[in-house]
C-alpha positions as CSV (number, residue, x, y, z in Angstrom):
1,M,-154.0,30.3,-20.0
2,L,-154.9,32.2,-23.1
3,D,-158.2,34.1,-22.6
4,Q,-160.3,33.0,-25.6
5,T,-162.7,36.7,-25.2
6,N,-159.4,38.2,-25.9
7,L,-158.4,36.4,-29.0
8,L,-161.3,37.0,-30.6
9,H,-161.4,40.4,-29.8
10,S,-157.9,41.2,-30.8
11,L,-158.6,39.0,-34.3
12,V,-162.2,41.5,-34.8
13,V,-160.2,44.5,-33.9
14,N,-156.5,43.7,-35.8
15,Y,-158.0,42.2,-39.1
16,T,-161.3,42.4,-39.8
17,L,-162.1,46.5,-39.9
18,N,-160.6,47.7,-42.8
19,D,-162.6,46.2,-46.1
20,N,-160.0,47.0,-48.6
21,K,-157.7,44.5,-46.8
22,V,-159.9,41.8,-44.4
23,D,-159.9,39.4,-47.1
24,S,-155.6,38.8,-47.5
25,F,-156.0,38.1,-43.4
26,V,-158.8,35.3,-44.2
27,P,-156.9,32.5,-43.6
28,F,-154.9,33.3,-40.6
29,I,-158.9,34.3,-39.4
30,L,-160.2,31.6,-39.8
31,E,-156.9,29.1,-38.9
32,T,-156.7,30.9,-35.1
33,I,-160.7,30.2,-35.0
34,A,-160.3,26.3,-36.0
35,N,-157.4,26.2,-33.4
36,Y,-158.6,27.5,-30.9
37,Q,-162.5,26.8,-30.7
38,L,-162.8,30.7,-30.4
39,L,-166.8,30.6,-31.5
40,D,-167.4,27.4,-29.9
41,T,-170.0,29.1,-27.5
42,E,-171.1,25.8,-26.0
43,K,-167.7,25.0,-25.0
44,V,-167.5,28.3,-22.8
45,G,-170.8,27.1,-21.2
46,Q,-173.0,28.5,-18.7
47,E,-169.8,30.8,-17.1
48,A,-169.9,33.1,-19.9
49,G,-169.7,36.4,-18.5
50,S,-170.2,39.5,-20.5
51,A,-167.1,40.3,-21.7
52,E,-167.4,37.2,-23.9
53,Q,-171.0,37.8,-24.9
54,G,-169.3,41.1,-26.1
55,S,-166.4,39.3,-27.9
56,V,-169.1,37.0,-29.5
57,H,-171.5,40.5,-30.5
58,K,-168.3,42.7,-31.9
59,W,-168.1,39.0,-33.9
60,C,-171.3,38.7,-35.2
61,T,-172.1,42.6,-36.0
62,R,-168.8,42.8,-38.0
63,I,-169.8,39.8,-40.2
64,N,-172.9,41.8,-41.4
65,S,-170.8,45.0,-42.4
66,L,-168.9,43.0,-44.4
67,L,-171.4,41.1,-46.5
68,Q,-173.2,44.0,-47.0
69,S,-169.5,46.4,-47.8
70,K,-169.2,47.5,-51.5
71,V,-165.6,46.1,-51.4
72,S,-165.7,42.2,-52.9
73,G,-162.6,40.9,-50.9
74,A,-164.9,42.4,-47.7
75,K,-167.8,40.0,-49.1
76,W,-165.9,36.7,-49.6
77,A,-165.1,37.6,-46.1
78,G,-167.9,37.3,-44.7
79,I,-169.3,34.4,-46.2
80,S,-166.1,32.9,-45.2
81,F,-167.1,33.8,-41.2
82,V,-170.3,32.6,-41.9
83,K,-169.5,29.6,-42.5
84,I,-167.1,28.8,-39.8
85,S,-169.7,30.5,-37.2
86,I,-172.5,28.2,-38.1
87,Q,-169.4,25.4,-38.2
88,Q,-168.2,26.1,-34.7
89,S,-171.4,27.3,-32.5
90,E,-175.3,25.8,-32.7
91,T,-175.7,29.1,-30.4
92,L,-175.0,31.6,-33.3
93,F,-176.2,29.8,-36.0
94,I,-180.1,29.5,-34.4
95,Q,-179.4,33.8,-33.4
96,N,-178.4,35.1,-36.6
97,L,-180.0,32.5,-39.2
98,Q,-182.3,35.1,-40.3
99,S,-180.1,38.0,-40.7
100,W,-177.5,36.2,-42.6
101,S,-179.5,34.1,-44.3
102,S,-181.8,37.4,-46.1
103,A,-177.6,39.2,-46.5
104,L,-177.0,35.9,-48.2
105,L,-179.7,36.4,-50.7
106,T,-179.5,39.3,-51.2
107,L,-176.4,39.3,-51.9
108,L,-177.4,36.3,-54.7
109,T,-179.2,38.7,-56.7
110,R,-176.8,41.2,-57.1
111,P,-174.5,41.1,-60.1
112,E,-171.5,39.7,-57.8
113,S,-168.4,37.7,-59.3
114,T,-168.7,34.1,-60.2
115,L,-166.4,33.1,-56.9
116,I,-168.5,35.3,-54.7
117,L,-171.7,34.0,-56.0
118,S,-170.9,30.1,-55.9
119,D,-169.8,30.7,-52.3
120,V,-172.6,32.2,-51.5
121,I,-174.7,29.2,-53.2
122,L,-173.0,26.8,-51.0
123,T,-173.7,28.8,-47.3
124,L,-176.9,29.0,-48.4
125,S,-177.8,25.6,-49.1
126,N,-175.6,24.2,-45.5
127,I,-177.3,26.7,-44.1
128,F,-181.0,25.6,-44.9
129,G,-179.6,21.9,-44.3
130,K,-179.3,22.6,-41.0
131,T,-182.8,23.6,-40.6
132,I,-183.8,19.5,-41.3
133,N,-184.2,18.6,-38.1
134,K,-185.5,22.0,-36.7
135,P,-188.9,22.8,-36.9
136,E,-189.5,26.5,-35.8
137,L,-186.8,27.3,-37.8
138,Q,-188.3,25.5,-41.1
139,R,-191.3,27.2,-40.4
140,E,-190.6,30.8,-39.9
141,V,-186.7,30.6,-42.2
142,T,-186.4,28.2,-44.7
143,S,-190.6,27.7,-45.5
144,Q,-189.8,31.4,-46.3
145,Q,-186.6,32.0,-47.1
146,L,-185.9,28.2,-49.9
147,P,-188.5,29.2,-52.7
148,R,-186.8,32.8,-52.8
149,F,-183.7,31.0,-53.0
150,N,-184.8,28.2,-56.0
151,T,-186.1,31.1,-58.1
152,T,-183.1,33.1,-58.1
153,L,-181.3,29.5,-58.8
154,L,-183.3,29.1,-61.6
155,N,-182.6,32.9,-62.6
156,L,-178.7,32.5,-62.5
157,S,-179.0,29.8,-65.2
158,E,-177.5,31.6,-67.7
159,N,-174.0,31.7,-66.1
160,Q,-172.6,28.1,-67.4
161,E,-170.0,28.9,-65.0
162,L,-172.2,28.2,-62.2
163,L,-174.0,25.6,-63.9
164,P,-172.8,22.5,-62.1
165,T,-172.9,25.1,-58.4
166,I,-176.9,25.5,-58.9
167,F,-177.3,22.2,-59.8
168,D,-175.6,20.4,-56.6
169,A,-178.0,23.2,-54.9
170,L,-181.5,22.3,-56.4
171,S,-180.8,18.5,-56.3
172,Q,-180.2,19.2,-52.3
173,S,-182.5,21.3,-51.9
174,C,-185.1,18.7,-53.8
175,I,-183.6,16.0,-51.3
176,Q,-184.1,17.9,-48.0
177,F,-187.3,19.7,-48.8
178,P,-189.6,18.3,-51.2
179,T,-192.4,20.2,-50.8
180,I,-191.3,23.1,-50.6
181,F,-189.6,22.5,-53.9
182,R,-192.6,20.8,-55.6
183,P,-193.1,23.8,-57.4
184,F,-190.2,23.8,-59.4
185,V,-189.9,20.4,-60.5
186,E,-191.2,21.5,-64.0
187,N,-188.9,24.6,-64.5
188,T,-185.6,22.6,-63.0
189,Q,-186.3,19.2,-65.7
190,K,-186.3,22.1,-68.4
191,L,-183.1,23.0,-67.4
192,C,-181.4,19.6,-66.4
193,L,-182.5,18.5,-70.2
194,G,-181.2,22.1,-71.9
195,V,-178.0,20.9,-70.2
196,L,-178.1,16.9,-71.7
197,D,-179.0,17.8,-75.1
198,G,-175.7,17.5,-76.0
199,T,-174.2,20.6,-76.8
200,F,-172.0,20.4,-73.6
201,D,-168.9,17.1,-73.3
202,Y,-170.5,14.6,-71.2
203,E,-167.2,14.3,-69.1
204,S,-167.8,17.8,-67.9
205,S,-169.1,18.4,-64.6
206,V,-172.3,20.2,-65.7
207,V,-173.4,17.2,-67.3
208,Q,-172.8,15.1,-64.1
209,S,-174.1,17.9,-61.8
210,A,-177.1,17.9,-64.4
211,A,-177.8,14.4,-64.5
212,N,-177.6,13.8,-61.1
213,C,-180.3,16.8,-60.4
214,L,-182.6,15.6,-63.2
215,A,-182.7,11.9,-61.1
216,S,-183.0,13.2,-57.5
217,I,-186.1,15.3,-58.5
218,T,-186.9,12.4,-60.1
219,N,-186.7,9.6,-57.3
220,T,-188.1,12.7,-55.2
221,G,-191.1,12.3,-56.7
222,G,-192.8,15.0,-58.3
223,K,-196.4,16.5,-59.1
224,T,-197.7,13.0,-59.3
225,N,-197.3,9.5,-57.6
226,S,-193.1,9.0,-57.0
227,L,-193.4,5.2,-58.6
228,V,-195.8,6.6,-61.5
229,H,-193.5,10.1,-61.7
230,W,-190.3,7.7,-61.7
231,K,-190.9,5.0,-63.9
232,S,-192.1,7.9,-66.5
233,I,-189.3,9.5,-66.8
234,S,-187.4,6.5,-67.3
235,L,-189.8,4.9,-70.3
236,R,-189.1,8.8,-72.0
237,L,-185.4,8.8,-71.5
238,I,-185.6,5.1,-73.2
239,G,-187.7,6.7,-76.0
240,S,-185.7,9.9,-76.4
241,L,-182.3,7.2,-77.4
242,N,-184.8,5.3,-79.5
243,F,-185.5,8.0,-81.3
244,L,-182.1,9.6,-81.1
245,L,-180.7,5.9,-82.5
246,D,-183.7,6.3,-86.1
247,R,-181.6,9.1,-86.9
248,L,-177.9,7.5,-86.3
249,F,-179.2,4.0,-88.0
250,D,-180.3,5.9,-90.9
251,T,-178.4,3.3,-93.0
252,I,-178.7,0.7,-91.0
253,D,-181.0,-2.5,-92.4
254,E,-182.2,-3.5,-88.8
255,E,-183.3,-7.0,-88.3
256,K,-186.1,-5.8,-85.8
257,H,-186.9,-2.4,-86.6
258,A,-187.7,-1.0,-82.9
259,S,-190.2,1.3,-83.4
260,N,-190.1,3.9,-81.0
261,N,-194.0,3.8,-79.4
262,L,-192.2,5.2,-76.1
263,P,-192.5,8.8,-75.1
264,Q,-189.6,11.0,-75.2
265,F,-188.1,14.3,-74.3
266,E,-188.4,17.0,-76.7
267,F,-184.7,18.1,-77.6
268,P,-183.6,20.3,-80.3
269,S,-183.8,19.1,-83.9
270,V,-180.9,18.3,-85.8
271,S,-179.2,19.2,-88.9
272,D,-180.6,16.9,-92.0
273,D,-176.6,16.9,-92.8
274,Y,-175.1,13.6,-91.2
275,I,-172.0,15.2,-91.0
276,I,-173.1,18.4,-88.8
277,A,-175.5,15.8,-87.0
278,F,-173.9,13.1,-86.0
279,P,-171.3,14.4,-83.7
280,I,-174.4,16.3,-81.6
281,L,-176.4,13.0,-81.8
282,F,-173.8,10.8,-80.4
283,S,-172.8,13.9,-77.2
284,R,-176.5,13.3,-76.6
285,F,-176.6,10.1,-76.5
286,Q,-173.1,9.7,-74.1
287,C,-175.1,13.1,-71.5
288,L,-178.7,10.8,-71.6
289,C,-176.5,7.3,-70.8
290,E,-175.1,9.3,-67.9
291,C,-178.9,10.3,-66.8
292,I,-179.9,6.7,-66.8
293,I,-176.8,5.7,-64.7
294,S,-177.6,8.3,-62.2
295,L,-181.2,7.8,-62.5
296,V,-181.0,3.8,-61.9
297,S,-177.2,4.3,-59.1
298,L,-179.2,6.8,-57.0
299,P,-181.4,5.8,-54.0
300,T,-185.0,6.8,-53.9
301,S,-187.6,7.1,-51.4
302,I,-189.7,3.9,-52.0
303,P,-189.5,0.6,-54.2
304,V,-189.9,1.0,-57.7
305,H,-190.3,-0.2,-60.9
306,V,-187.1,-0.5,-63.3
307,P,-188.4,-1.1,-66.7
308,M,-185.8,-3.6,-67.5
309,N,-187.6,-5.4,-71.0
310,Q,-187.3,-1.5,-72.3
311,F,-183.9,-1.2,-70.8
312,L,-182.7,-4.5,-72.9
313,D,-184.0,-3.8,-76.3
314,F,-182.7,-0.5,-76.4
315,L,-178.9,-1.8,-75.4
316,C,-179.4,-4.7,-77.8
317,R,-180.4,-2.6,-81.0
318,V,-177.2,-0.9,-80.3
319,Y,-175.2,-3.6,-79.8
320,N,-176.5,-5.3,-82.9
321,V,-175.4,-3.1,-84.8
322,C,-171.3,-3.2,-86.4
323,D,-169.1,-2.7,-89.4
324,G,-170.5,-6.1,-91.2
325,S,-174.0,-4.8,-90.5
326,F,-176.7,-4.5,-94.1
327,I,-177.2,-1.9,-95.0
328,V,-179.9,0.0,-97.2
329,N,-179.8,1.8,-100.3
330,K,-177.8,5.4,-99.2
331,D,-175.4,7.4,-99.2
332,K,-172.2,4.5,-98.1
333,N,-169.9,7.6,-96.7
334,E,-172.7,8.0,-93.8
335,F,-172.8,4.6,-93.0
336,Y,-168.7,5.0,-92.6
337,T,-169.4,8.3,-90.6
338,L,-171.8,6.3,-88.3
339,M,-168.7,3.9,-87.9
340,L,-166.9,6.4,-86.2
341,G,-168.9,6.7,-83.4
342,V,-169.7,3.4,-82.8
343,P,-167.3,2.5,-80.0
344,S,-168.7,5.1,-78.5
345,L,-171.8,4.2,-78.5
346,Y,-170.6,0.5,-76.8
347,V,-168.6,2.0,-74.3
348,H,-171.8,4.2,-72.7
349,S,-174.2,0.9,-73.2
350,N,-171.4,-0.3,-71.2
351,K,-171.9,1.6,-68.5
352,V,-175.6,1.8,-68.4
353,L,-175.8,-2.6,-68.5
354,S,-173.3,-2.1,-65.6
355,S,-175.9,0.1,-63.6
356,L,-178.7,-2.0,-64.2
357,I,-176.8,-5.1,-63.3
358,I,-175.3,-3.4,-60.0
359,C,-179.3,-2.1,-59.8
360,A,-181.9,-5.0,-60.7
361,G,-179.2,-7.7,-61.4
362,E,-181.3,-10.8,-60.7
363,Y,-183.3,-10.0,-63.7
364,F,-180.3,-10.9,-65.7
365,T,-180.0,-14.6,-64.6
366,R,-182.2,-15.1,-67.4
367,H,-179.7,-13.9,-69.9
368,L,-176.4,-14.9,-69.5
369,R,-176.1,-16.5,-72.3
370,L,-176.9,-12.6,-74.0
371,I,-174.8,-10.7,-72.1
372,S,-172.1,-13.2,-72.8
373,D,-172.4,-13.0,-76.4
374,I,-172.5,-9.2,-75.9
375,I,-168.9,-9.3,-74.0
376,L,-167.3,-12.0,-76.8
377,K,-168.2,-10.2,-79.9
378,L,-166.8,-6.9,-78.0
379,L,-163.8,-7.8,-77.4
380,D,-163.3,-9.6,-81.0
381,Q,-164.0,-6.2,-82.3
382,S,-161.5,-4.3,-79.9
383,K,-159.0,-5.4,-80.4
384,D,-157.5,-2.1,-81.3
385,K,-159.6,0.0,-79.3
386,W,-158.5,0.5,-76.1
387,L,-161.1,2.7,-74.4
388,L,-163.4,0.0,-76.2
389,R,-161.6,-3.3,-74.9
390,N,-161.0,-1.6,-71.4
391,S,-164.8,-1.0,-70.6
392,T,-165.3,-5.0,-71.6
393,Y,-163.3,-6.4,-69.4
394,R,-164.5,-4.0,-66.5
395,L,-168.6,-5.3,-67.7
396,T,-166.9,-9.0,-67.5
397,S,-164.9,-8.0,-64.2
398,L,-168.3,-6.9,-62.8
399,C,-170.5,-10.0,-64.2
400,I,-167.9,-12.8,-63.0
401,Q,-168.5,-11.2,-59.3
402,K,-172.3,-10.8,-59.9
403,Y,-172.9,-14.0,-61.2
404,G,-170.1,-16.7,-60.6
405,I,-169.6,-19.7,-62.3
406,G,-172.9,-19.5,-64.0
407,F,-171.4,-16.6,-66.1
408,V,-168.1,-17.8,-66.0
409,H,-169.1,-21.3,-68.3
410,F,-170.6,-18.9,-71.4
411,V,-166.9,-17.6,-71.6
412,S,-164.6,-18.6,-70.0
413,S,-162.1,-20.5,-73.0
414,P,-162.5,-17.4,-75.6
415,L,-161.9,-14.6,-72.3
416,L,-158.8,-16.5,-71.5
417,A,-157.7,-16.5,-75.2
418,S,-158.1,-12.5,-75.3
419,I,-156.5,-11.9,-71.3
420,I,-153.7,-14.1,-72.6
421,D,-153.7,-12.3,-75.8
422,D,-153.0,-8.4,-73.9
423,I,-151.3,-9.8,-70.7
424,R,-148.2,-11.7,-72.9
425,I,-144.9,-10.9,-73.4
426,K,-144.4,-10.4,-77.4
427,Q,-140.8,-10.9,-79.1
428,K,-139.7,-9.3,-82.1
429,P,-137.8,-11.3,-84.5
430,Q,-134.2,-11.5,-84.2
431,R,-132.4,-10.3,-88.3
432,D,-129.0,-10.4,-88.9
433,V,-128.1,-6.3,-88.8
434,L,-124.8,-6.8,-90.1
435,T,-125.7,-9.0,-93.4
436,D,-128.5,-6.3,-93.8
437,V,-126.0,-3.4,-93.9
438,I,-123.1,-5.5,-95.8
439,S,-126.1,-5.9,-98.7
440,N,-127.3,-2.7,-98.9
441,T,-123.9,-0.5,-98.9
442,G,-122.2,-3.4,-101.4
443,K,-122.6,-1.1,-104.2
444,K,-121.2,1.8,-102.0
445,G,-118.3,3.3,-101.0
446,G,-115.7,2.1,-97.8
447,K,-116.1,5.2,-96.3
448,N,-119.9,4.7,-96.2
449,K,-120.0,1.4,-95.7
450,K,-117.7,1.0,-92.3
451,R,-120.3,3.5,-91.0
452,K,-123.0,1.5,-91.8
453,I,-121.4,-1.5,-90.2
454,T,-119.9,-0.2,-86.7
455,N,-123.2,1.1,-85.7
456,S,-123.3,-0.1,-82.5
457,D,-126.8,0.9,-81.5
458,E,-128.2,-0.6,-84.6
459,L,-125.8,-4.0,-83.8
460,I,-126.8,-3.9,-79.9
461,N,-130.6,-3.6,-80.2
462,S,-130.9,-5.7,-82.9
463,G,-131.3,-9.4,-81.2
464,I,-134.8,-10.7,-79.7
465,Q,-136.5,-8.0,-77.8
466,E,-139.2,-8.7,-75.6
467,F,-142.6,-5.9,-75.1
468,N,-146.2,-5.5,-75.0
469,N,-147.4,-2.8,-77.1
470,V,-151.1,-3.5,-75.5
471,N,-152.7,-0.3,-73.9
472,V,-151.3,-0.1,-70.0
473,D,-155.4,0.3,-68.8
474,V,-156.3,-2.5,-71.0
475,Q,-153.6,-4.6,-69.3
476,I,-154.8,-3.6,-66.0
477,S,-158.3,-4.6,-66.4
478,A,-157.2,-8.2,-68.4
479,L,-155.3,-8.5,-64.7
480,E,-158.1,-8.2,-63.1
481,V,-160.4,-10.0,-65.0
482,L,-158.3,-13.1,-64.7
483,K,-157.8,-12.6,-60.6
484,T,-161.7,-12.5,-60.5
485,L,-161.5,-15.2,-62.9
486,L,-159.0,-17.4,-61.1
487,M,-160.8,-16.9,-57.8
488,V,-164.5,-18.0,-58.6
489,D,-163.6,-21.1,-61.1
490,G,-159.8,-21.1,-61.3
491,S,-159.6,-25.2,-60.5
492,S,-161.7,-26.0,-63.7
493,I,-159.5,-24.4,-66.3
494,P,-157.4,-26.5,-68.5
495,Y,-154.0,-27.6,-67.6
496,N,-152.3,-25.9,-70.6
497,I,-154.2,-22.4,-70.9
498,R,-153.3,-22.9,-66.8
499,S,-149.9,-23.5,-67.4
500,T,-149.6,-20.9,-70.2
501,I,-151.4,-18.7,-67.2
502,D,-148.6,-19.2,-64.8
503,N,-145.5,-19.0,-66.8
504,I,-146.6,-15.2,-68.0
505,I,-147.3,-14.1,-64.5
506,L,-143.7,-15.4,-63.3
507,S,-142.1,-13.9,-66.7
508,R,-143.9,-11.0,-66.4
509,I,-142.8,-10.3,-62.4
510,L,-139.4,-11.2,-63.4
511,A,-138.9,-9.4,-66.7
512,P,-137.6,-5.9,-66.3
513,F,-140.9,-3.6,-66.8
514,S,-138.0,-1.0,-69.4
515,Q,-138.0,-4.2,-71.3
516,L,-141.7,-4.4,-72.4
517,T,-142.6,-1.0,-72.6
518,N,-141.7,2.1,-75.2
519,S,-142.5,5.0,-72.7
520,S,-140.1,6.9,-71.0
521,I,-142.6,8.0,-68.0
522,T,-142.7,4.0,-66.5
523,T,-142.8,4.7,-62.4
524,R,-147.0,4.5,-61.9
525,N,-147.8,2.3,-64.8
526,E,-144.8,-0.1,-63.3
527,S,-146.1,0.4,-60.4
528,D,-149.4,-0.4,-61.0
529,I,-148.9,-3.5,-63.7
530,Q,-146.8,-4.7,-61.0
531,L,-149.7,-4.5,-58.5
532,K,-152.2,-6.4,-60.4
533,L,-149.3,-9.1,-61.1
534,Y,-148.5,-10.2,-57.5
535,E,-152.4,-10.2,-57.4
536,C,-152.7,-12.9,-59.8
537,L,-149.8,-14.6,-58.2
538,L,-152.0,-14.7,-54.9
539,A,-155.3,-15.9,-57.0
540,L,-153.5,-18.6,-58.9
541,I,-151.8,-19.9,-55.5
542,V,-155.4,-19.9,-53.6
543,A,-156.8,-21.9,-56.9
544,P,-154.3,-24.2,-57.9
545,S,-155.3,-26.3,-60.8
546,A,-155.0,-30.4,-60.0
547,F,-153.5,-30.7,-63.6
548,Q,-150.0,-29.2,-62.8
549,P,-147.4,-29.4,-60.2
550,T,-148.3,-26.2,-57.6
551,I,-146.3,-22.9,-58.2
552,L,-146.0,-22.3,-54.3
553,P,-142.6,-22.5,-54.7
554,H,-141.8,-19.7,-57.0
555,A,-144.4,-17.6,-55.1
556,L,-142.5,-17.7,-52.3
557,R,-139.5,-16.4,-53.8
558,I,-140.7,-13.4,-55.6
559,F,-143.3,-12.7,-52.4
560,S,-139.8,-12.9,-50.3
561,S,-138.2,-10.7,-52.9
562,G,-141.3,-8.2,-53.1
563,L,-139.9,-7.5,-49.1
564,K,-136.7,-5.7,-50.9
565,A,-138.8,-3.6,-53.1
566,Q,-138.9,-0.6,-50.5
567,P,-139.8,1.9,-53.8
568,R,-142.8,0.3,-54.3
569,Q,-144.0,0.9,-50.7
570,V,-147.7,-0.8,-52.2
571,I,-145.8,-4.0,-53.4
572,H,-143.8,-4.0,-50.8
573,L,-147.1,-4.5,-48.5
574,F,-149.1,-6.2,-50.5
575,C,-145.8,-9.4,-50.3
576,M,-145.7,-8.5,-47.0
577,N,-149.2,-9.1,-45.4
578,Y,-149.9,-12.1,-48.1
579,L,-146.4,-14.2,-47.7
580,I,-147.8,-14.1,-44.0
581,I,-150.9,-15.6,-45.0
582,I,-149.3,-17.9,-47.2
583,L,-147.0,-19.3,-44.9
584,K,-149.8,-19.9,-42.3
585,A,-151.6,-21.8,-45.2
586,Y,-149.1,-23.9,-46.3
587,A,-146.8,-23.9,-42.8
588,F,-145.3,-27.5,-43.9
589,N,-144.1,-27.4,-47.2
590,A,-143.8,-23.0,-47.4
591,F,-140.6,-24.4,-44.2
592,I,-139.6,-26.6,-46.3
593,I,-139.5,-24.6,-49.4
594,M,-137.8,-22.0,-47.3
595,I,-135.0,-23.1,-46.0
596,N,-134.1,-24.9,-49.4
597,S,-134.0,-21.2,-50.6
598,C,-132.7,-19.7,-48.2
599,N,-129.6,-18.2,-50.5
600,Y,-131.5,-18.3,-53.6
601,L,-133.8,-15.2,-54.1
602,V,-135.3,-14.0,-56.4
603,P,-133.1,-10.7,-58.1
604,R,-134.6,-7.6,-56.9
605,H,-135.3,-5.4,-60.5
């Protein structure tokens, strides 16, 4: 059996002594330590002799030397060795906590590379987090080192590349040690708001981390009571959004002007020129919506009061604005510029509404008529706006799952009409190419006429062609809504609509995907859409209509054929699992159908 003492000694002597080359050996060293658990002192137990202790001591001493090295690669190696040491050995963590945390904090105050600073921040956050259930270590190390760590993080905030890591570390520090973090709440909040002012893209990691950090310090509580602090921050976010909308909707004659009596956060003022101001305001709206989503989504230490009435008023104010809104006597070009960003306002309002439904869905039970009207309005206005349509379908699916038949009753018919329009196979009209070509070339020379008529591509493709030009994500979302609706209230769908849905699902499954799209990259799209179609087919079987013949024979043949779809592993597994369920649920009928159709399976496409 290999002596682990010799293995660790060999690693230290052969691969860590040269500061200029140690970084190239880090992957090999870490893999070896992980494979043999060389630092697991608890595994060695009480029988560890002086040799074992000596090897571990050399390892720790070498780490300290690497952390103090002038070579960047050596410092990075030392940080990596600290991480695996505290991961494998609780003893090493306790014995070296003071020295390693001090050395890492010293590195954090020096002008190091972003890579090293990011690694140091992550390692220190991990180190302090491991002291949560150790009061003695908290008293001797964390209570002294963590304030210095938080201060250093705030000082490093000018480095934009580090901001996501800084926000995550501050958020973790606030959640794990709220008492120690309390003096830093105000400065951290200012730092978060500085990122959420619209200067960064809302999808960037820095905005997401800033929103989560602001939500964390709000949920944990500031210098006041947590309940009061949480409500105060949420109202100020709504107030800031309303103030922002006052400027955006300056050309709109709103039916009920929303006087902004709520407190708000101070953000930099924007230009009076709407051409310059609107992009910043749209971006700020998106960022603040992300912050609200994080605020209502993250857990709180105590129950809090969500100002639902104020949230609903804000959302209705956004949804009431459209291209048909009344315009005041101002520059119409400003109104048209506003319309450019209205779909984005809708999309992010949908996200906020979805978060509120998940957080406090019972509140909206009394407003189902209002929500259904909003959704139907968005579906009507988003026929050519794929991002908005996809967002609206996702919101619709959530509402159906949350409120069931009570919500479906308000939206069923127009919703099904929209879904059918988005998933159906359309056909290009047939035209007589030969007649067109002859009529267009009748006055030209025979040579040109012959060339035109014998254009084989034109003649072959001139017939009726099947296609679907709806965005793939919209089709997937529409099919998801259809599946959910069928599972909730499929039996009440009228006969003619149900028959149309059955025909569309069956024809889409049987039609080669290449006929339905002009995209050359169809593998992922084909697989995703086909899977949703199979799920809808299963829903049609589970919720059969009482007014039409069952589609069970067709479904059995399709699921049986799906077993042959080897390249599509997801569809193959789906068909295999649910074919068994169908056969058990409809044992007798399925057996007869399978016997009658054993020689007739749907051809694989």
